[in-house]
Backbone as a chain_set.jsonl record, in Angstrom:
{"seq": "MSKYPYIAALFCKMGISLDIIKTPVEKELREFEEYFKASMKSNVALLDTITYYIYKRKGKQVRPIMVLLTARMLGKITNDTYTAASLIELLHTATLVHDDVVDDSKLRRSFFSVNALWKNKVAVLVGDYLLAKGLLLSIEGDKIEFLKILSSAVKMMSEGELLQIQKARKLDITEEVYFDIIKQKMLPLYQFCLCYWSCLCHWRSGNC", "coords": {"N": [[0.843, -1.196, 0.0], [0.507, 2.234, -0.834], [2.279, 4.858, 0.787], [2.429, 7.542, 0.422], [0.28, 9.487, 0.819], [0.58, 10.259, 3.42], [2.739, 11.881, 3.69], [2.635, 14.712, 3.91], [1.498, 14.993, 6.448], [3.547, 13.868, 7.92], [5.636, 15.734, 7.572], [4.473, 17.905, 8.917], [4.372, 16.899, 11.513], [7.06, 16.785, 12.009], [7.587, 19.398, 12.256], [8.156, 20.907, 10.021], [7.477, 23.388, 7.857], [5.816, 24.568, 4.853], [6.762, 27.053, 4.193], [9.369, 27.0, 5.171], [10.449, 24.972, 3.602], [10.398, 26.079, 1.017], [12.18, 28.165, 1.166], [14.893, 28.161, 0.019], [14.372, 28.78, -2.655], [12.904, 31.091, -2.926], [13.216, 33.581, -4.253], [13.371, 32.735, -6.925], [10.863, 31.604, -7.119], [9.174, 33.796, -7.167], [9.894, 34.827, -9.656], [9.021, 32.733, -11.219], [6.243, 33.029, -10.918], [5.633, 35.273, -12.463], [6.309, 34.28, -14.964], [4.485, 32.2, -15.156], [2.048, 33.582, -15.121], [2.262, 34.967, -17.533], [2.225, 32.815, -19.262], [-0.416, 32.091, -19.441], [-1.713, 33.931, -20.947], [-3.912, 35.214, -23.497], [-5.631, 36.016, -26.599], [-8.207, 36.569, -26.174], [-10.535, 38.435, -24.484], [-12.367, 37.669, -22.434], [-11.303, 35.218, -21.638], [-8.793, 36.022, -20.66], [-9.645, 37.518, -18.483], [-10.723, 35.541, -16.831], [-8.524, 33.788, -16.424], [-6.826, 35.527, -15.106], [-8.272, 35.905, -12.78], [-8.069, 33.334, -11.738], [-5.29, 33.215, -11.384], [-4.834, 35.157, -9.379], [-5.859, 33.927, -7.216], [-4.215, 31.908, -6.298], [-2.828, 28.708, -5.269], [-0.899, 26.749, -2.942], [1.292, 26.221, -4.468], [2.896, 23.921, -4.565], [3.882, 22.063, -6.444], [5.364, 23.613, -8.457], [7.328, 24.536, -6.674], [8.609, 22.15, -6.01], [9.705, 21.508, -8.51], [11.53, 23.643, -8.847], [13.216, 23.277, -6.622], [14.276, 20.764, -7.209], [15.747, 21.35, -9.526], [17.599, 23.115, -8.414], [18.982, 21.449, -6.672], [20.126, 19.521, -8.377], [21.45, 20.813, -10.372], [21.232, 23.78, -11.985], [18.938, 26.571, -11.879], [17.148, 27.4, -14.691], [15.786, 28.914, -17.719], [14.452, 26.773, -18.815], [13.682, 25.442, -16.537], [11.749, 27.152, -15.439], [9.886, 26.921, -17.452], [9.154, 24.206, -17.197], [8.079, 24.263, -14.592], [5.93, 25.983, -14.981], [4.337, 24.666, -16.9], [3.562, 22.416, -15.504], [2.067, 23.535, -13.481], [0.057, 24.703, -14.969], [-1.252, 22.429, -15.994], [-2.074, 21.264, -13.594], [-3.79, 23.274, -12.635], [-5.715, 23.226, -14.654], [-6.862, 20.713, -14.184], [-8.071, 21.198, -11.724], [-10.028, 23.114, -12.361], [-11.631, 21.584, -14.081], [-12.328, 19.54, -12.29], [-13.977, 20.903, -10.479], [-16.204, 21.323, -12.032], [-17.025, 18.68, -12.549], [-17.561, 17.839, -9.925], [-19.483, 19.609, -9.259], [-18.837, 21.807, -7.693], [-18.95, 24.846, -5.929], [-17.111, 26.418, -4.746], [-13.634, 27.235, -4.511], [-10.665, 27.139, -2.901], [-11.743, 28.815, -0.953], [-12.958, 30.788, -2.418], [-15.295, 31.786, -5.006], [-15.75, 29.284, -7.456], [-14.617, 28.786, -10.889], [-16.663, 27.721, -12.498], [-18.858, 28.426, -10.971], [-19.025, 31.169, -11.267], [-18.893, 31.65, -14.053], [-20.292, 29.627, -15.265], [-20.75, 26.159, -16.356], [-20.112, 25.481, -19.086], [-18.275, 27.436, -19.947], [-16.293, 27.042, -18.015], [-15.375, 24.441, -18.571], [-14.215, 24.855, -21.093], [-12.237, 26.7, -20.43], [-10.641, 25.112, -18.768], [-9.822, 23.27, -20.715], [-8.351, 24.98, -22.355], [-6.221, 25.733, -20.648], [-5.033, 23.242, -20.283], [-4.225, 22.717, -22.927], [-2.385, 24.813, -23.285], [-0.447, 24.066, -21.45], [0.445, 21.643, -22.564], [1.464, 22.602, -24.978], [3.568, 24.178, -24.045], [5.165, 22.125, -23.176], [6.374, 21.113, -25.419], [8.053, 23.036, -26.331], [10.981, 23.936, -27.975], [11.2, 21.417, -28.984], [11.05, 19.402, -27.008], [10.15, 16.557, -26.737], [10.007, 14.479, -24.935], [9.008, 15.602, -22.597], [6.353, 15.999, -23.362], [5.507, 13.362, -23.704], [5.579, 12.349, -21.061], [3.777, 14.068, -19.748], [1.412, 13.657, -21.184], [0.915, 11.013, -20.511], [0.509, 11.412, -17.796], [-1.869, 12.955, -17.753], [-3.628, 11.091, -18.854], [-3.584, 9.08, -16.843], [-4.606, 10.498, -14.638], [-7.166, 11.123, -15.527], [-8.273, 8.568, -15.732], [-8.208, 7.875, -13.04], [-10.047, 9.709, -11.957], [-12.419, 8.903, -13.236], [-12.606, 6.299, -12.261], [-13.063, 6.865, -9.605], [-15.604, 8.081, -9.749], [-17.082, 5.909, -10.7], [-16.853, 4.074, -8.532], [-18.022, 5.577, -6.528], [-20.656, 5.568, -7.27], [-21.361, 2.882, -7.063], [-20.728, 2.258, -4.486], [-18.885, 0.398, -3.487], [-16.253, 0.509, -2.692], [-12.937, -0.368, -1.803], [-10.226, -0.314, 0.619], [-7.812, -0.63, -0.714], [-8.465, 0.059, -3.377], [-9.204, 2.685, -2.92], [-6.751, 3.947, -2.229], [-5.497, 3.502, -4.625], [-6.948, 5.134, -6.348], [-6.257, 7.656, -5.318], [-3.534, 7.604, -5.894], [-3.568, 7.555, -8.721], [-4.778, 10.009, -9.285], [-3.2, 11.968, -8.095], [-0.415, 11.374, -8.02], [0.914, 11.391, -10.664], [1.596, 14.087, -11.554], [3.306, 14.913, -9.536], [5.345, 13.102, -9.916], [6.386, 14.003, -12.336], [7.45, 16.471, -11.512], [9.728, 15.677, -10.184], [11.166, 14.135, -11.992], [11.602, 15.528, -14.318], [14.001, 16.835, -14.669], [15.871, 14.872, -15.289], [14.862, 14.102, -17.785], [15.302, 16.469, -19.171], [18.075, 16.643, -19.167], [18.69, 14.406, -20.736], [17.514, 15.235, -23.11], [19.105, 17.433, -23.765], [21.456, 16.123, -24.315], [20.825, 14.793, -26.505], [19.581, 12.315, -26.369], [16.908, 11.782, -26.097]], "CA": [[0.0, 0.0, 0.0], [1.299, 3.456, -0.923], [2.259, 5.664, 2.009], [2.676, 8.954, 0.144], [-0.7, 10.432, 1.341], [0.916, 10.661, 4.782], [3.968, 12.673, 3.686], [2.355, 16.048, 4.435], [1.317, 14.854, 7.892], [4.871, 13.608, 8.492], [6.34, 17.011, 7.63], [3.867, 18.708, 9.991], [4.801, 16.319, 12.784], [8.468, 17.133, 12.186], [7.694, 20.844, 12.421], [8.667, 21.492, 8.785], [6.394, 24.039, 7.133], [6.085, 24.847, 3.444], [7.579, 28.275, 4.147], [10.766, 26.595, 5.37], [10.854, 24.158, 2.459], [10.584, 26.89, -0.191], [13.141, 29.244, 1.416], [16.029, 28.226, -0.927], [13.982, 29.196, -4.011], [11.889, 32.147, -2.814], [13.424, 34.558, -5.325], [13.01, 32.079, -8.176], [9.419, 31.374, -7.108], [8.57, 35.054, -7.622], [10.107, 34.887, -11.102], [8.116, 31.748, -11.804], [4.88, 33.555, -10.923], [5.502, 36.134, -13.639], [6.352, 33.384, -16.127], [3.22, 31.466, -15.158], [0.995, 34.523, -15.514], [2.423, 35.223, -18.974], [1.912, 31.593, -20.02], [-1.862, 31.946, -19.557], [-2.245, 35.026, -21.768], [-4.557, 34.877, -24.757], [-6.162, 37.159, -27.331], [-9.633, 36.647, -25.862], [-10.673, 39.227, -23.256], [-13.035, 36.883, -21.395], [-10.351, 34.221, -21.16], [-7.805, 36.71, -19.845], [-10.303, 37.889, -17.222], [-10.87, 34.338, -16.009], [-7.202, 33.29, -16.008], [-6.302, 36.462, -14.096], [-9.011, 35.561, -11.562], [-7.439, 32.109, -11.236], [-3.925, 33.543, -10.955], [-4.859, 35.936, -8.129], [-6.308, 33.043, -6.132], [-3.307, 30.767, -6.414], [-2.713, 27.825, -4.116], [0.394, 26.691, -2.246], [2.328, 26.082, -5.504], [3.793, 22.841, -4.141], [4.527, 21.432, -7.606], [6.456, 24.47, -8.935], [8.399, 24.551, -5.671], [9.355, 20.902, -6.169], [10.499, 21.625, -9.736], [12.636, 24.569, -8.597], [14.146, 22.648, -5.681], [14.965, 19.689, -7.93], [16.75, 21.984, -10.387], [18.65, 23.675, -7.551], [19.771, 20.352, -6.108], [20.807, 18.715, -9.378], [22.147, 21.64, -11.358], [20.906, 25.18, -11.764], [17.621, 26.983, -12.342], [17.251, 28.072, -15.981], [14.493, 29.168, -18.354], [13.791, 25.472, -18.956], [13.079, 25.141, -15.24], [10.513, 27.937, -15.341], [8.949, 26.31, -18.395], [8.65, 22.977, -16.576], [7.237, 24.633, -13.443], [4.708, 26.601, -15.489], [3.468, 23.698, -17.573], [2.991, 21.515, -14.507], [1.034, 24.295, -12.773], [-1.045, 24.847, -15.92], [-1.996, 21.169, -16.001], [-2.715, 21.123, -12.282], [-4.9, 24.228, -12.594], [-6.742, 22.71, -15.565], [-7.57, 19.616, -13.516], [-8.913, 21.772, -10.671], [-11.185, 23.728, -13.018], [-12.487, 20.486, -14.531], [-12.848, 18.841, -11.111], [-15.077, 21.681, -9.905], [-17.37, 21.065, -12.89], [-17.443, 17.299, -12.291], [-18.088, 17.746, -8.56], [-20.471, 20.687, -9.076], [-18.363, 22.593, -6.559], [-19.096, 26.283, -6.139], [-16.011, 27.113, -4.08], [-12.268, 26.742, -4.691], [-9.768, 27.933, -2.057], [-12.599, 29.765, -0.233], [-13.523, 31.758, -3.352], [-16.167, 31.153, -5.992], [-15.056, 28.555, -8.515], [-14.841, 29.319, -12.236], [-17.991, 27.313, -12.959], [-19.879, 29.148, -10.207], [-19.121, 32.536, -11.785], [-19.052, 31.724, -15.504], [-21.058, 28.456, -15.682], [-19.987, 24.959, -16.696], [-19.592, 25.476, -20.45], [-17.074, 28.276, -19.969], [-15.278, 26.419, -17.161], [-14.788, 23.311, -19.308], [-13.362, 25.4, -22.15], [-11.058, 27.288, -19.767], [-9.794, 23.982, -18.398], [-9.224, 22.754, -21.951], [-7.348, 25.956, -22.794], [-5.051, 25.612, -19.766], [-4.409, 21.967, -20.628], [-3.555, 22.887, -24.218], [-1.22, 25.677, -23.078], [0.565, 23.266, -20.783], [1.005, 20.689, -23.518], [2.277, 23.365, -25.931], [4.823, 24.513, -23.363], [5.974, 20.911, -23.017], [7.121, 20.799, -26.651], [8.938, 24.14, -26.713], [12.328, 23.436, -28.221], [11.101, 19.999, -29.365], [11.256, 18.505, -25.86], [9.07, 15.585, -26.888], [9.93, 13.637, -23.737], [8.076, 16.277, -21.695], [5.002, 15.737, -23.846], [5.201, 11.957, -23.421], [5.316, 12.187, -19.627], [2.576, 14.796, -19.378], [0.254, 12.972, -21.778], [0.689, 9.851, -19.663], [-0.036, 11.91, -16.528], [-3.266, 13.328, -17.989], [-4.357, 9.82, -19.026], [-3.722, 8.412, -15.552], [-5.486, 11.291, -13.778], [-8.532, 10.96, -16.037], [-8.704, 7.235, -15.328], [-8.449, 7.915, -11.601], [-11.289, 10.447, -11.723], [-13.532, 8.061, -13.677], [-12.699, 5.19, -11.323], [-13.685, 7.407, -8.401], [-17.028, 8.242, -10.034], [-17.651, 4.556, -10.787], [-16.943, 3.488, -7.201], [-18.958, 6.363, -5.735], [-22.006, 5.153, -7.65], [-21.618, 1.517, -6.622], [-20.48, 2.189, -3.039], [-18.196, -0.865, -3.182], [-14.832, 0.84, -2.678], [-12.092, -0.97, -0.77], [-9.099, 0.547, 0.975], [-6.817, -0.736, -1.779], [-8.934, 0.859, -4.512], [-9.161, 4.077, -2.471], [-5.383, 4.437, -2.389], [-5.193, 3.465, -6.055], [-7.545, 6.35, -6.904], [-5.403, 8.777, -4.898], [-2.288, 7.501, -6.659], [-3.807, 7.925, -10.111], [-5.181, 11.404, -9.402], [-2.228, 12.906, -7.543], [0.994, 11.026, -8.185], [1.569, 11.677, -11.946], [2.202, 15.42, -11.643], [4.448, 14.938, -8.618], [6.423, 12.355, -10.568], [7.015, 14.885, -13.321], [8.231, 17.478, -10.791], [11.001, 15.106, -9.751], [11.914, 13.446, -13.049], [11.762, 16.35, -15.521], [15.408, 17.214, -14.821], [16.494, 13.772, -16.011], [14.424, 14.212, -19.191], [15.948, 17.639, -19.754], [19.481, 16.289, -19.398], [18.702, 13.51, -21.892], [17.194, 16.036, -24.303], [20.283, 18.24, -24.121], [22.504, 15.257, -24.834], [20.315, 14.196, -27.752], [19.194, 10.925, -26.157], [15.465, 11.612, -25.991]], "C": [[0.882, 1.251, 0.0], [1.161, 4.28, 0.351], [2.361, 7.166, 1.725], [1.567, 9.894, 0.612], [-0.338, 10.948, 2.727], [2.155, 11.553, 4.848], [3.745, 14.048, 4.302], [2.205, 16.015, 5.953], [2.658, 14.624, 8.59], [5.667, 14.896, 8.621], [5.803, 17.887, 8.763], [4.326, 18.221, 11.352], [6.249, 16.671, 13.085], [8.672, 18.641, 12.368], [8.259, 21.537, 11.193], [7.504, 22.074, 8.0], [6.795, 24.272, 5.684], [6.949, 26.093, 3.295], [9.064, 27.954, 4.302], [11.278, 25.856, 4.136], [11.182, 25.027, 1.251], [11.613, 28.013, -0.028], [14.287, 29.298, 0.397], [15.666, 28.758, -2.314], [12.934, 30.31, -3.987], [12.008, 33.168, -3.942], [12.969, 33.97, -6.663], [11.501, 31.818, -8.265], [8.683, 32.638, -7.555], [8.74, 35.214, -9.132], [9.191, 33.899, -11.824], [6.709, 32.306, -11.926], [4.641, 34.475, -12.114], [5.476, 35.304, -14.922], [5.02, 32.66, -16.274], [2.077, 32.36, -15.62], [1.051, 34.795, -17.013], [2.008, 34.016, -19.804], [0.418, 31.394, -20.222], [-2.488, 32.984, -20.475], [-2.862, 34.512, -23.06], [-5.015, 36.163, -25.444], [-7.656, 37.354, -27.096], [-9.814, 37.315, -24.503], [-11.309, 38.434, -22.121], [-12.078, 35.865, -20.795], [-9.294, 34.855, -20.274], [-8.385, 37.118, -18.491], [-10.368, 36.692, -16.28], [-9.518, 33.826, -15.53], [-6.56, 34.227, -14.989], [-6.987, 36.203, -12.759], [-8.391, 34.323, -10.912], [-6.058, 32.417, -10.657], [-3.912, 34.249, -9.598], [-5.301, 35.088, -6.946], [-5.517, 31.733, -6.151], [-3.264, 29.954, -5.123], [-1.322, 27.864, -3.511], [1.57, 26.556, -3.21], [3.366, 25.016, -5.143], [4.566, 22.268, -5.33], [5.627, 22.315, -8.211], [7.628, 24.534, -7.961], [9.253, 23.297, -5.797], [10.236, 20.941, -7.412], [11.724, 22.502, -9.5], [13.675, 23.966, -7.656], [14.938, 21.528, -6.348], [16.072, 20.257, -8.807], [17.906, 22.535, -9.562], [19.566, 22.588, -7.017], [20.649, 19.675, -7.154], [21.59, 19.528, -10.412], [21.93, 23.103, -11.07], [19.544, 25.492, -12.356], [17.782, 27.835, -13.597], [15.846, 28.367, -16.516], [13.722, 27.859, -18.558], [13.094, 25.071, -17.656], [11.761, 25.879, -15.081], [9.448, 27.396, -16.298], [8.319, 25.067, -17.78], [7.709, 23.285, -15.413], [5.903, 25.203, -13.91], [3.776, 25.576, -16.122], [2.834, 22.742, -16.569], [1.898, 22.226, -13.721], [-0.173, 24.543, -13.68], [-1.907, 23.585, -15.935], [-2.733, 20.953, -14.691], [-3.936, 22.029, -12.191], [-6.049, 23.77, -13.482], [-7.547, 21.606, -14.9], [-8.49, 20.138, -12.413], [-10.182, 22.388, -11.252], [-12.16, 22.651, -13.477], [-13.103, 19.736, -13.346], [-14.048, 19.569, -10.515], [-16.356, 21.519, -10.727], [-17.924, 19.669, -12.589], [-18.135, 17.179, -10.936], [-19.199, 18.752, -8.276], [-20.132, 21.532, -7.847], [-18.437, 24.082, -6.874], [-17.97, 27.095, -5.493], [-14.688, 26.433, -4.396], [-11.359, 27.682, -3.904], [-10.512, 29.094, -1.397], [-13.134, 30.894, -1.112], [-14.444, 31.017, -4.32], [-15.328, 30.478, -7.073], [-15.381, 29.177, -9.873], [-16.24, 28.966, -12.723], [-19.118, 28.008, -12.207], [-20.103, 30.546, -10.781], [-19.456, 32.591, -13.265], [-19.773, 30.51, -16.11], [-20.158, 27.351, -16.26], [-19.367, 24.997, -18.087], [-18.291, 26.262, -20.547], [-15.957, 27.618, -19.167], [-14.594, 25.258, -17.877], [-13.82, 23.814, -20.371], [-12.103, 26.053, -21.572], [-10.097, 26.187, -19.341], [-9.094, 23.389, -19.602], [-8.113, 23.675, -22.448], [-6.069, 25.835, -21.964], [-4.295, 24.315, -20.048], [-3.619, 22.09, -21.923], [-2.301, 23.75, -24.077], [-0.092, 24.916, -22.396], [1.243, 22.293, -21.721], [1.871, 21.401, -24.559], [3.611, 23.784, -25.313], [5.748, 23.309, -23.302], [6.771, 20.565, -24.266], [7.926, 21.987, -27.158], [10.358, 23.615, -26.881], [12.348, 21.951, -28.545], [11.422, 19.041, -28.221], [10.108, 17.488, -25.821], [8.913, 14.71, -25.65], [9.005, 14.262, -22.695], [6.642, 15.928, -22.075], [4.581, 14.302, -23.543], [4.795, 11.776, -21.956], [4.006, 12.859, -19.24], [1.323, 14.169, -19.963], [-0.103, 11.735, -20.959], [0.058, 10.27, -18.331], [-1.515, 12.261, -16.672], [-4.132, 12.084, -18.136], [-4.623, 9.16, -17.679], [-4.686, 9.165, -14.633], [-6.939, 11.165, -14.211], [-9.098, 9.609, -15.63], [-9.026, 7.194, -13.834], [-9.759, 8.607, -11.259], [-12.505, 9.593, -12.097], [-13.724, 6.855, -12.761], [-13.379, 5.644, -10.035], [-15.194, 7.563, -8.592], [-17.732, 6.886, -10.068], [-17.873, 3.968, -9.401], [-17.92, 4.253, -6.311], [-20.395, 5.966, -6.025], [-22.354, 3.779, -7.091], [-21.448, 1.33, -5.116], [-19.799, 0.885, -2.634], [-16.682, -0.653, -3.098], [-14.127, 0.129, -1.518], [-10.941, -0.019, -0.46], [-8.042, 0.536, -0.122], [-7.195, 0.112, -2.985], [-8.885, 2.342, -4.164], [-7.764, 4.668, -2.665], [-4.955, 4.426, -3.857], [-5.753, 4.711, -6.743], [-6.694, 7.565, -6.562], [-4.115, 8.791, -5.716], [-2.488, 7.988, -8.086], [-4.115, 9.407, -10.269], [-4.085, 12.381, -8.995], [-0.785, 12.639, -7.942], [1.618, 11.469, -9.511], [2.248, 13.043, -12.024], [3.393, 15.548, -10.695], [5.626, 14.179, -9.211], [7.157, 13.238, -11.574], [7.9, 15.92, -12.637], [9.631, 16.971, -10.465], [11.819, 14.498, -10.885], [12.161, 14.312, -14.279], [13.222, 16.681, -15.768], [16.166, 16.145, -15.588], [16.132, 13.829, -17.49], [15.143, 15.357, -19.889], [17.405, 17.348, -20.069], [19.61, 15.368, -20.612], [18.455, 14.285, -23.185], [18.415, 16.842, -24.746], [21.394, 17.398, -24.716], [22.081, 14.552, -26.119], [19.869, 12.775, -27.617], [17.686, 10.702, -26.074], [14.892, 11.086, -27.295]], "O": [[1.87, 1.328, 0.73], [0.076, 4.389, 0.922], [2.38, 7.974, 2.653], [1.874, 11.07, 0.806], [-0.88, 11.96, 3.171], [2.58, 11.942, 5.937], [4.548, 14.508, 5.113], [2.713, 16.888, 6.657], [2.887, 15.111, 9.697], [6.302, 15.137, 9.648], [6.57, 18.53, 9.479], [4.632, 19.019, 12.238], [6.633, 16.838, 14.243], [9.789, 19.1, 12.604], [8.789, 22.643, 11.302], [6.639, 21.336, 7.529], [7.971, 24.183, 5.333], [7.769, 26.182, 2.382], [9.91, 28.561, 3.646], [12.4, 26.086, 3.684], [12.141, 24.746, 0.532], [11.888, 28.738, -0.984], [14.63, 30.39, -0.057], [16.552, 29.149, -3.073], [12.161, 30.452, -4.935], [11.0, 33.572, -4.521], [12.269, 34.627, -7.434], [10.932, 31.813, -9.357], [7.671, 32.549, -8.251], [7.828, 35.685, -9.812], [8.659, 34.191, -12.894], [6.044, 32.08, -12.937], [3.563, 34.457, -12.708], [4.715, 35.593, -15.846], [4.493, 32.524, -17.379], [1.237, 31.942, -16.416], [0.019, 34.846, -17.683], [1.5, 34.166, -20.916], [0.013, 30.612, -21.082], [-3.686, 32.917, -20.751], [-2.41, 33.525, -23.639], [-4.809, 37.261, -24.927], [-8.291, 38.193, -27.734], [-9.312, 36.825, -23.492], [-10.856, 38.508, -20.979], [-12.05, 35.675, -19.579], [-8.931, 34.288, -19.243], [-7.694, 37.068, -17.474], [-10.103, 36.813, -15.084], [-9.371, 33.466, -14.362], [-5.831, 33.775, -14.106], [-6.342, 36.276, -11.713], [-8.213, 34.27, -9.695], [-5.705, 31.941, -9.578], [-3.058, 33.96, -8.761], [-5.133, 35.492, -5.796], [-6.063, 30.636, -6.039], [-3.612, 30.437, -4.046], [-0.644, 28.891, -3.561], [2.719, 26.753, -2.816], [4.56, 25.189, -5.386], [5.767, 22.019, -5.23], [6.726, 21.819, -8.46], [8.785, 24.581, -8.377], [10.478, 23.366, -5.703], [11.373, 20.471, -7.387], [12.83, 22.147, -9.906], [14.876, 24.126, -7.869], [16.129, 21.361, -6.085], [17.185, 19.734, -8.84], [19.064, 22.432, -9.968], [20.778, 22.778, -6.92], [21.784, 19.297, -6.863], [22.311, 18.962, -11.234], [22.379, 23.619, -10.046], [19.053, 24.772, -13.226], [18.462, 28.86, -13.578], [14.847, 28.102, -15.846], [12.494, 27.838, -18.485], [12.04, 24.434, -17.68], [10.769, 25.299, -14.639], [8.257, 27.413, -15.988], [7.102, 24.891, -17.83], [6.667, 22.646, -15.266], [4.864, 24.937, -13.304], [2.565, 25.614, -15.904], [1.699, 22.306, -16.758], [0.909, 21.603, -13.333], [-1.306, 24.588, -13.2], [-3.135, 23.66, -15.894], [-3.882, 20.51, -14.681], [-4.994, 21.605, -11.725], [-7.217, 23.905, -13.115], [-8.77, 21.559, -15.031], [-9.567, 19.585, -12.191], [-11.273, 22.21, -10.711], [-13.369, 22.782, -13.29], [-14.268, 19.344, -13.397], [-15.019, 18.938, -10.096], [-17.459, 21.573, -10.184], [-19.127, 19.494, -12.399], [-19.16, 16.51, -10.808], [-19.785, 18.754, -7.194], [-21.008, 21.916, -7.072], [-18.037, 24.521, -7.952], [-17.889, 28.31, -5.674], [-14.624, 25.212, -4.532], [-11.287, 28.875, -4.199], [-9.991, 30.205, -1.294], [-13.704, 31.857, -0.599], [-14.388, 29.793, -4.441], [-14.332, 31.028, -7.542], [-16.3, 29.987, -9.993], [-16.929, 29.809, -13.297], [-20.215, 28.166, -12.743], [-21.226, 31.049, -10.785], [-20.207, 33.464, -13.702], [-19.853, 30.383, -17.332], [-18.994, 27.572, -16.597], [-18.219, 24.589, -18.26], [-17.323, 25.805, -21.156], [-14.8, 27.632, -19.588], [-13.375, 25.109, -17.8], [-12.73, 23.264, -20.533], [-11.027, 25.964, -22.164], [-8.886, 26.306, -19.528], [-7.916, 23.041, -19.533], [-7.067, 23.212, -22.903], [-4.966, 25.836, -22.511], [-3.064, 24.295, -20.05], [-2.482, 21.626, -22.01], [-1.271, 23.452, -24.682], [1.079, 25.1, -22.727], [2.462, 22.13, -21.686], [2.898, 20.867, -24.978], [4.649, 23.75, -25.973], [6.969, 23.451, -23.369], [7.74, 19.809, -24.191], [8.428, 21.963, -28.282], [10.87, 22.918, -26.004], [13.379, 21.294, -28.403], [12.005, 17.98, -28.447], [9.219, 17.564, -24.972], [7.811, 14.25, -25.348], [8.295, 13.547, -21.988], [5.822, 15.603, -21.216], [3.435, 14.052, -23.169], [3.791, 11.13, -21.655], [3.212, 12.291, -18.49], [0.278, 14.15, -19.311], [-1.279, 11.444, -20.74], [-0.814, 9.579, -17.802], [-2.324, 11.907, -15.814], [-5.241, 12.028, -17.604], [-5.743, 8.731, -17.4], [-5.488, 8.548, -13.932], [-7.84, 11.108, -13.374], [-10.258, 9.509, -15.231], [-9.994, 6.558, -13.415], [-10.496, 8.156, -10.382], [-13.497, 9.562, -11.369], [-14.852, 6.433, -12.509], [-14.168, 4.906, -9.445], [-15.973, 7.219, -7.704], [-18.831, 6.731, -9.537], [-18.942, 3.429, -9.114], [-18.57, 3.665, -5.447], [-21.253, 6.019, -5.143], [-23.493, 3.532, -6.694], [-21.958, 0.369, -4.539], [-20.089, 0.33, -1.574], [-15.916, -1.566, -3.409], [-14.653, 0.041, -0.409], [-10.71, 0.952, -1.18], [-7.446, 1.569, -0.426], [-6.35, 0.803, -3.552], [-8.562, 3.168, -5.018], [-7.619, 5.764, -3.205], [-4.142, 5.25, -4.276], [-5.104, 5.279, -7.621], [-6.438, 8.408, -7.422], [-3.662, 9.841, -6.17], [-1.671, 8.748, -8.605], [-3.753, 10.006, -11.282], [-4.042, 13.505, -9.496], [-0.02, 13.574, -8.176], [2.772, 11.895, -9.501], [3.372, 13.14, -12.517], [4.376, 16.216, -11.017], [6.778, 14.572, -9.027], [8.385, 13.222, -11.654], [8.988, 16.219, -13.128], [10.597, 17.734, -10.47], [13.036, 14.358, -10.761], [12.857, 13.882, -15.199], [13.653, 16.798, -16.916], [17.003, 16.456, -16.435], [16.989, 13.63, -18.35], [15.544, 15.24, -21.047], [17.914, 17.756, -21.113], [20.524, 15.525, -21.42], [19.088, 14.035, -24.21], [18.722, 16.926, -25.935], [22.184, 17.885, -25.525], [22.857, 13.822, -26.736], [19.773, 12.065, -28.618], [17.233, 9.56, -25.99], [13.683, 10.877, -27.398]]}, "num_chains": 1, "name": "protein.A"}
């Protein structure tokens, strides 16, 4: 059985907060935020209004922090690092927008969700747009390996969401299936945060 759902609780027990964890990359995290905001820009005024609303109500940014820390530990933080951090946050944000539609949730991070303010049709299209932007970022400079990993992540997360819906209807979920759903919905993006550096090194050496 996977134990990763307990990692956050373990850090809390050890007295390690997210503020402490992100200290080595605080400056770079601010630069990432500008890169991320720019990556959502479009030529459609309504879309820009919605993505700005999403940007101003950002979460803990755990995934970008992991990308930046990985780059700092294994080499150095470059424009490729900001690209990787942005595309992973774009995909994560897209899944949240879609999840709120699926769950008919009217709140996200204590604020009205996109579907609550602009209705489901718009929310689905915004989620699709963010997903597409993330996938396009993944192939900047022909980094096809990024696209392979992210496409696999989206596939796994979709399967996890559908499995959850199936089990919720039948009410026959077991503990093993419960953890499998968590793994499918959460683990893929975290895996990318930690393995993108290896893919980038292979790409630079021409081995991808």
